[in-house]
N, C-alpha and C positions, 0 to 999 in steps of 0.2 A: 247319736255318735257316727251314723252313717252320714248325717248331713255335714257334720264336720270334716270327715274325710273327703268328703266331694268337695267342699269349699278349699281345702289344702290342696287336693289335685288341680283343682282350677287356677289357683295361684301359682303353683308350679309351672303349669301348661302356659299362664301369660307370661312367664319369664323366659320360655324357650324361643330360640330363633324361629323366624317365620318358616323357613323351609323345613325345620324339624315338626313343628306343628303341622303343617301340610301333610307331611308324610305319615305321622301318628294318624290322623283324619283319614287317610287313604288306607292304612291298613287296619285300622278298627273299624271303619264303616262297610255296611254292606255294599256290595258292588252289583252295578246294573249293566245290562247290555243295553245299547244306545243305538238304534237304528232309525232311516229316513225312508219314508214310504211315500207314495204319490198317487193322488187321485187326478188322472188326466182325463178332461172333459173335451168333447167336441162341441160345436156350437148347436147342435141337435139335441144335445143333452146326454149323448150316450157316454158310456165310461169305459176306459180301457182295463182290461184285466188280464193277468196273466196266470197259468197253469205251470207249477214247480214239479220238476220229476219226483221230488220226494215229498211232495203234498197231494193229497186227494182232492182239495177243493181249490177254487179259484182265488187269487190275491191280487192285491196293488203291487207293481213293480216298486222295487227299492232293495234295502238290504242295509247290512251294519256299517256302521262310521268306521274307519282307520283312525288310529292314534292320531290326535289332534287336528282330524279332519273337520272342515266346517260342514254343518248339516246341509246347507244349500249345495255346496260342490258334491258331497255325497249322493245325495239324491239323483242329481244331474248325472254323475258319472254311472251310478248304478241303472238308470234307464237307458243310457246309451249302452252299456255293456249288455244289458240284459235283452233289449228289444230294438236297438239300433235307431233310435230316434233323440233329437234334442228338444227340450222342453223349456218354457217361459214358466216361472213359478209365479203363482199369484198370492201375493201378501206373505204373511208371518205363518209359521207350521201352528198347527194346533198339537199339543203334547199329549200323549196317551200314556199313563203310568199304570203297568200292572205289578202288583207288588209280588204276587206268588211266583211269577217266572222271574222277577226281577229284570224286566225289561221296561224300557221306554222308547215308544216310537214317537218321532216328530212326523206329523202328516202335513204335506203339502198339497195344496191346489195347483193344478198345472194346465196348460194348454199345449199342445204340438207347436213348435217354433215356425215349422213349416206345415202347414195343414195340406199344401199340395205337393210336399215331398213323398219321400218313400213311406209305404205303411210301415206300421210296427210289425215286427216278426222276430220269432227268436233268433237270438245271436250268442247265446250263452249255453253251454252245455245244463244248466239248471233249469232252462225255460223249455217247456213241451210246446205250449202255444200262447198266442197272444191274439185277443178279441176285442171288439167294441161291443157293448150289451147295452141296451135300452134301461133305463132305470128301473122299470117296471117289469123286467124281464131278467133278472139277475140270475146267474146259475147259484148252486150252493158256495157258499163264502168260506175262506178261513176264518177262524175266530178273530184273529188279530185285524182282518179288513174290517168284519162287521162291527167290530168296536172301534175302528178308525172312521167309519162312515157315519156312525152314530155321534162320535166326539166331533167331527165336521159339521154336521147338521145343528148340533147342539151350538157349537161357536158361532156359525153364521147367523142363527136367530138370536144370540146374545149380542152379536156386532150390530144387527138391524134394529134390535130393539134399544139399544144405548144410543143409537142415532136418532131416534123418534122421541125418546123421553126427554123431556126438558130438565135441566139441572134444579133440583129443589130450590126454592127460594129461601134466602136468608134474611127477608124483611118480614119481621113478626107482624106489623100491621098489614100488610098483603095476606098473608097467611090467614088471618081472621077476618078479613073484609068480607 
């Protein structure tokens, strides 16, 4: 009985205009906040962390996306607003999804656009401090930052592994030779 009702509802759904279907999905689906954060690294391997007024531990610069804002634009805007520097993004972001707080963070890797320019420093009321840390001397990190660093490390290892692993052969004669 439940299956029949489900099939009937899907058939009705299929006949609805696209705009109505999108509205239904938006209303009925769980909502997530989406943020863009950034691991800014110097040539010597040091990483830039910020300390926020409302958090006890250190974190990555970044923040929530505005409605319809491109994530790359958002992370550049947030970094400029928070610590007053422009950045060059390196590649695509690594997504981190946390179901419990219903949050998605897009984690970018970046470098300062002008390494000889002004030093990063707090430019926003929400930032207390901005400092460079060697990777082997990191302070206590916010949960989101620790999770992001692990995700970036896994992502870069996977990319390196896929670059060195040759594709599987489709020739059965060669596979058994």
